[in-house]
N, C-alpha and C positions, 0 to 999 in steps of 0.2 A: 109585312111586318105585324099585323094584328093577328095573323093566323096563329100565333103561340098562345093566344087567349081562348082559343077554342078547342075543346077536346071532345071526342066522340059526339061531335053536332050539339053539345051543351055548352051555353056560354059560361065562361070563367070571367070574372070580372078583372079588370086590370089590377095587378099587384100594388103599383105605384099609388093609384087612386084610392084604393081599398084601405091602405094603411095611412096615407095622408089625410083621407076623409075623417078617419078617427082621432089621429092626434093633432091634427090641425084644426080641430073646433075651437070654439072660443074658450073653454076652459081646461082641457086635458093636459095642455103644455104647462099650465099654472099648477094643477095637481101633481103632475110628476116633478116638477121643480120644487114645489113645497115639501116633497118627500125626501129630497136629497140628503137631508141630514139625519134620518132615520125614522122609525114608526112615529105616527101621529094617531091620536083619537081623532073622531070625527069632528068634535066641537073645536079642537086645536086646529085641525086642517082647515076648517070653515074660517075661523079666527085669521090664520096666516093669509088666505086667499083675500078675505075682505068682503067683496061685493057680491059674492055668489049666494043664492038662495039654497036652503036646505034641500029642497026638491031636485035642484039642478045638480049640487054636488053628489046626493044620493045616485043621480043617473049617471053622472060623469064617472065615479069611482065604481060603479057597477060594469059600465062598459070597459074601462081600463082593466077590471079584473076579469073581465070575459075575454078580453085579448091578450092577456097575460102579462100586463105591465105591473099590475097592483096585485098584492096578495092581503086578503081580509082575514084577520086573526080573531077568533072570539073567544074570550077567557071567562069561564064560569065565574060569575059572581052575581051578587045582587046590588045594583043593575047589572046586567053583563057588560063586559068591557069588550069594547071592539076597537083593535088597532088596525091602520093600513100602512102597509110599507111597500118598497119597490122589490120586485122579483128581479131575478138575474137578468131577465129580458129587459125590463124597465131601467135597470142599472146600465145595460149596455147602450140605451138611449141617451144617456146624460152627456156622453162626448158631442154626438152631433147637435143636440139641443143647446149645449154650453156655445158651441160654434155658432148657432143661429142667434143667440141671446147676444153674443159679443158683435156679430154683424149689425143687428138691429140697434144695438146700442151705439155702434160707431156711425151709423147712417141716420138715426133718428132726426136729427136737425135738418138734412138734407131732404128727406121724406116730408117732414111738415112744411118746410118752404115751399116744396113742389106742389103740394096740397094746396097752400094758400096762393100760390101763383095761378093754379088751376081754377080756382074758385073767384079770384078777384076780377077777372074780365067779365065774368057773368053777373058780378054783383054791381058794376059800374053801369049806370044809365047809358043808353046810345045817345050819341050827339046829334 
């Protein structure tokens, strides 16, 4: 089963893990979802997400651009205007992302209850 990840003796990373490691980090999904309605400038993107630092947003959009999910467009002006928008690849990811968001919304209370039940016995002193 793992042999398909090896070619000519060189290790090829698992394609599923390779993609999910990128889009499954803390911020990438939020950036992609924030761009669903169209291009945003960096500051507007940061405001839309809320609690992301400037450094982390820069790192995240750079990685999403590197992977082909986001396109960065610089318009020459003073100061230069930089907009970010979803590429065709990024747009193709919206359907599975929407399904994941719907699932998370539908099961959020159940997951929080499970977390609370898991922590509760540890918080109760032994008799």
